[in-house]
C-alpha positions in Angstrom: 0.1 -0.1 -0.1 1.3 3.4 -0.9 2.3 5.5 2.1 0.4 8.8 1.0 -2.1 9.6 -1.4 -1.7 12.0 -4.5 -3.6 15.3 -4.4 -4.1 18.5 -6.1 -5.0 21.9 -4.9 -5.8 25.3 -6.3 -4.6 28.6 -5.2 -7.1 31.0 -7.0 -6.7 34.8 -7.2 -9.4 37.1 -8.3 -9.0 40.6 -9.3 -11.1 42.9 -7.1 -13.9 45.2 -7.8 -14.5 48.1 -5.9 -17.3 46.7 -3.6 -15.0 44.1 -2.3 -12.1 46.0 -1.3 -11.5 45.9 2.6 -9.2 48.3 4.7 -5.7 46.9 4.5 -2.2 48.1 5.2 -1.1 47.1 1.6 -2.7 47.8 -1.6 -3.8 44.4 -3.0 -5.8 44.6 -5.9 -6.9 41.0 -5.5 -8.4 38.3 -3.2 -7.3 34.7 -2.7 -10.0 31.9 -2.2 -10.0 29.9 1.0 -12.5 27.4 2.4 -13.0 26.3 6.0 -13.2 22.6 6.3 -16.0 21.2 8.5 -15.5 20.7 12.1 -16.1 16.8 11.8 -13.8 16.4 8.8 -11.1 13.8 9.2 -8.6 16.1 7.5 -7.7 19.5 9.3 -11.0 20.1 10.7 -11.9 23.7 11.1 -8.9 25.0 9.2 -8.8 27.3 6.1 -7.4 25.6 3.0 -7.2 26.2 -0.5 -9.7 24.2 -2.7 -8.4 20.6 -3.8 -8.3 16.9 -2.9 -7.3 13.4 -3.9 -6.7 12.5 -7.6 -9.5 10.1 -8.8 -9.0 7.4 -11.6 -11.4 9.4 -13.7 -9.2 12.4 -13.8 -6.5 10.2 -15.5 -8.9 8.6 -17.9 -7.8 8.5 -21.4 -11.2 9.5 -22.5 -10.5 13.1 -21.7 -8.7 13.0 -25.1 -12.4 12.7 -26.6 -13.3 16.3 -25.2 -10.1 17.9 -26.2 -10.0 16.5 -29.7 -13.6 17.8 -30.2 -12.2 21.1 -29.7 -9.2 20.8 -31.9 -6.6 20.0 -29.5 -3.9 17.2 -30.3 -0.9 15.9 -28.6 1.2 18.9 -29.1 -1.3 21.0 -27.5 -0.4 19.7 -23.8 3.5 20.1 -24.3 3.4 23.4 -22.7 2.0 21.9 -19.4 5.2 20.1 -18.9 8.0 22.2 -17.6 11.5 22.0 -19.0 13.0 20.3 -15.7 15.0 17.5 -15.8 14.1 16.3 -12.2 10.6 16.0 -11.7 8.9 15.1 -8.3 7.5 11.8 -7.9 4.0 13.0 -8.2 4.4 13.7 -11.6 6.1 10.3 -12.6 4.2 8.8 -15.7 1.9 6.1 -15.3 0.8 3.7 -18.1 -2.7 3.8 -19.4 -3.2 7.1 -17.9 -3.0 10.8 -19.1 0.2 12.5 -18.0 0.1 13.7 -14.5 0.6 17.4 -15.9 -3.1 17.0 -17.3 -4.6 14.7 -14.8 -3.6 16.8 -11.6 -4.7 19.7 -13.2 -8.1 18.3 -13.8 -8.3 17.1 -10.2 -7.5 20.7 -8.9 -10.3 22.0 -11.5 -12.9 19.3 -10.4 -12.2 19.7 -6.7 -12.6 23.6 -6.9 -15.9 23.2 -8.8 -17.0 20.7 -6.2 -16.1 22.6 -2.9 -16.9 26.3 -4.4 -19.2 26.0 -7.5 -16.5 27.7 -9.8 -16.2 26.1 -13.0 -12.8 26.9 -14.7 -13.7 25.6 -18.0 -13.9 27.3 -21.5 -16.1 26.5 -24.5 -14.2 27.6 -27.5 -10.5 27.4 -28.2 -10.7 31.1 -29.4 -10.8 31.8 -25.5 -6.9 30.7 -25.5 -6.1 34.2 -26.2 -6.5 35.8 -22.9 -2.9 36.0 -22.0 -2.9 33.7 -19.1 -6.0 34.5 -17.3 -8.6 31.8 -16.2 -12.0 32.0 -17.4 -15.3 30.4 -15.6 -18.8 29.2 -16.7 -21.7 30.6 -15.0 -24.2 28.0 -14.0 -27.7 28.8 -12.6 -27.9 28.3 -8.8 -30.3 25.4 -9.0 -28.2 23.6 -11.7 -24.9 24.6 -10.0 -26.2 22.9 -6.8 -27.2 19.8 -8.5 -23.9 19.4 -10.4 -21.7 20.0 -7.1 -23.9 17.1 -5.4 -23.4 14.8 -8.4 -19.6 15.5 -8.6 -19.2 15.0 -4.9 -21.0 11.7 -4.9 -19.0 10.5 -8.1 -15.9 12.2 -9.7 -16.8 10.6 -12.9 -19.7 12.9 -13.2 -17.2 15.9 -14.0 -16.5 14.4 -17.2 -20.6 14.1 -17.7 -20.6 18.0 -16.7 -18.0 18.9 -19.3 -19.8 16.9 -22.2 -23.3 18.4 -21.1 -22.0 22.1 -21.1 -19.9 21.5 -24.3 -16.6 22.6 -22.4 -13.2 21.5 -21.6 -11.2 22.2 -18.2 -8.9 25.1 -18.6 -5.7 23.4 -17.9 -3.5 26.1 -19.7 -4.5 28.8 -16.9 -3.3 26.7 -14.1 0.6 27.2 -13.3 2.6 24.8 -11.3 3.3 26.7 -7.9 4.5 24.1 -5.6 4.7 20.4 -4.2 4.3 19.6 -0.5 4.6 16.1 1.1 3.1 15.6 4.5 6.1 14.9 7.0 7.1 11.4 7.7 6.7 12.2 11.6 3.0 12.3 11.1 1.3 9.0 11.7 -1.4 7.9 9.7 -2.6 9.9 6.4 0.0 11.5 4.3 -0.5 13.6 1.2 1.7 14.5 -1.7 0.2 17.7 -3.1 0.7 19.5 -6.2 -0.4 23.3 -5.7 -1.2 25.1 -9.0 -2.1 29.1 -9.2 -4.8 30.5 -11.3 -5.9 34.2 -11.9 -9.2 35.2 -12.9 -10.3 38.7 -13.8 -13.5 39.0 -12.0 -14.6 37.4 -8.7 -17.2 34.6 -9.7 -20.4 33.6 -7.8 -19.5 30.7 -5.2 -21.6 28.2 -3.5 -19.6 26.0 -1.0 -20.2 22.4 -0.5 -21.8 22.0 2.7 -20.9 18.5 3.7 -17.2 19.3 3.6 -17.2 22.9 4.4 -18.3 25.2 6.6 -17.3 28.7 5.1 -15.9 30.2 2.2 -13.8 33.5 2.3 -12.3 35.8 -0.4 -9.7 38.2 1.2 -6.3 39.8 0.6 -3.3 37.8 1.4 -2.3 40.4 3.8 -5.4 40.1 5.6 -5.2 36.4 5.7 -2.0 36.9 7.4 -2.4 39.5 9.6 -6.0 40.5 10.2 -8.0 37.4 10.3 -7.4 35.8 13.7 -10.4 33.4 13.0 -8.7 32.0 10.1 -6.5 29.2 11.0 -4.2 27.5 8.1 -1.9 24.6 8.0 1.7 25.2 7.5 1.8 24.7 3.7 -1.0 27.2 3.3 0.5 29.7 5.6 3.8 29.4 3.6 2.4 29.9 0.3 0.1 32.8 1.3 3.1 34.5 2.7 5.1 33.8 -0.5 2.0 35.5 -2.6 1.7 38.4 -0.1 4.8 40.0 -1.6 2.8 40.7 -5.0 0.3 43.6 -4.5 -0.7 43.4 -8.0 -2.6 40.4 -9.6 -0.9 41.1 -12.7 2.6 40.9 -11.5 1.4 37.6 -9.6 0.1 36.2 -13.0 3.2 37.2 -15.0 5.6 35.6 -12.2 3.4 32.5 -12.1 3.5 32.2 -16.0 7.4 32.5 -15.9 8.3 30.5 -13.0 5.7 27.8 -13.9 8.1 26.9 -16.8 10.7 25.8 -14.3 8.7 23.2 -12.6 8.6 22.4 -8.9 10.7 20.8 -6.3 9.4 18.6 -3.4 9.0 20.4 -0.1 8.9 17.6 2.6 9.5 19.3 6.0 11.8 17.5 8.5 11.1 17.8 12.0 14.0 18.8 14.5 13.1 18.2 18.1 14.6 21.2 20.6 14.7 21.9 24.2 11.7 24.4 24.0 9.7 23.1 20.9 10.2 21.8 17.6 11.3 23.0 14.1 10.2 22.2 10.5 13.2 22.7 8.2 12.6 22.9 4.6 14.9 22.2 1.6 17.5 24.8 1.1 17.9 25.5 4.9 21.5 24.8 6.3 20.2 22.2 8.6 18.1 20.3 6.2 19.6 16.6 6.0 21.6 15.9 2.8 19.6 12.5 2.3 16.1 12.4 3.3 13.7 9.2 3.1 10.2 9.8 1.9 9.0 6.7 3.9 10.8 6.3 7.3 10.1 8.3 10.2 12.8 10.9 10.7 12.9 13.3 13.6 16.3 15.1 14.2 16.9 15.1 18.2 18.8 18.4 19.1 17.2 18.5 22.5 20.5 19.8 23.9 19.6 23.3 22.4 16.9 25.7 22.3 15.1 27.0 19.3 16.9 30.4 19.3 20.3 28.8 19.5 19.4 26.3 16.6 18.4 29.4 14.6 21.7 31.1 15.4 24.0 28.1 14.3 22.0 28.0 10.9 23.4 30.6 8.0 20.6 29.8 5.8 17.1 29.4 7.2 13.9 28.0 5.6 11.8 26.8 8.5 8.8 27.1 10.7 9.3 27.3 14.4 6.7 25.8 16.6 6.0 26.6 20.5 3.3 24.9 22.3 1.6 23.6 19.2 1.3 26.9 17.5 3.6 28.4 15.0 5.5 31.5 16.2 7.6 32.3 13.4 8.2 31.6 9.6 11.5 32.1 9.3 13.4 32.6 6.2 16.8 34.1 5.6 19.6 34.1 3.3 17.4 31.8 1.1 17.4 31.2 -2.7 14.8 28.7 -3.9 16.2 26.2 -6.6 13.1 26.4 -8.5 12.9 30.2 -9.1 10.5 31.0 -6.2 10.4 34.0 -3.9 11.0 33.5 -0.3 7.9 34.1 1.7 7.2 37.0 4.0 8.9 36.4 7.4 6.1 36.1 10.0 6.2 36.5 14.0 3.9 35.5 16.4 1.3 33.8 13.9 -0.9 31.2 15.4 -1.6 28.5 12.9 -2.7 25.0 13.3 -0.3 22.1 13.2 -1.6 19.1 11.4 -2.9 16.4 13.8 -1.9 12.9 13.5 -4.7 12.2 10.8 -4.4 15.6 9.2 -2.8 16.1 5.6 -0.5 18.8 4.5 
């Protein structure tokens, strides 16, 4: 049995209209979409996450070629989805008799986004390909939307049926590879290998969250999620990625960056836990204290209980880490760090309370 499940998640940014603008210390012109998982959820209960979920076999079914070929797409049309990167993370490994993972994981992210928020990131014409990187969505009446969300929630194969009925195709080309996170080996139980994508839309669409899995839906600026939303609790990967995105006040600059950086592919982020006198630290790739060799399967915890978190920080020239005190992240600490996959370092955050994934939670 595989040690984790493969999944995909979508970071969706929507350009603001005047009526959505909320006071902020910065001048962001866009909002991010986050959903609050149900309090009874087995995975990260009551935390805010990006839409997403586990890949379903139907997402990788070769019959999707039928839909795309009907719009004039051929094998060459999908080449731009695969970055020019020599070493790809394991989640993108090709599987026989399936669509390439660069296609199927995007379908997963689009399907889950529709199921959880009602946003259908699909197109009905190839002429829409001239939108310079922006995603588009198809509007569905509220009664039809609820019906289709329920059908797709109950059976992922219904997403293919939806696309046929609405004569549309999932807009793969507007989703840009953003990052890849694997649940740390120190977590017992469920682990997830998640491909994160980023997409930008020009207007904020109608949303209806799926009530069996979600309790709330928020559109807000990155800075507000980080500094002005005490009720919004984020798992570490979401917190890290929002802190990255928060460096972009303009959605146009964010989109330009995502388009260019996505061509480089992504590297795997596997946090490694270091136990210290007064808490623990999750070091990330690029940190001076990140092990030269890591095992994706075996539990790995580095014992440095002879020193404190502060002392551990002092002996680390390059820092890319999250520091935990009393089961809360107090600092997202990044210093002298250059990402090998072209990413910006996140904002450095202090005294931020975010939930640590429980034993049966996923990153």
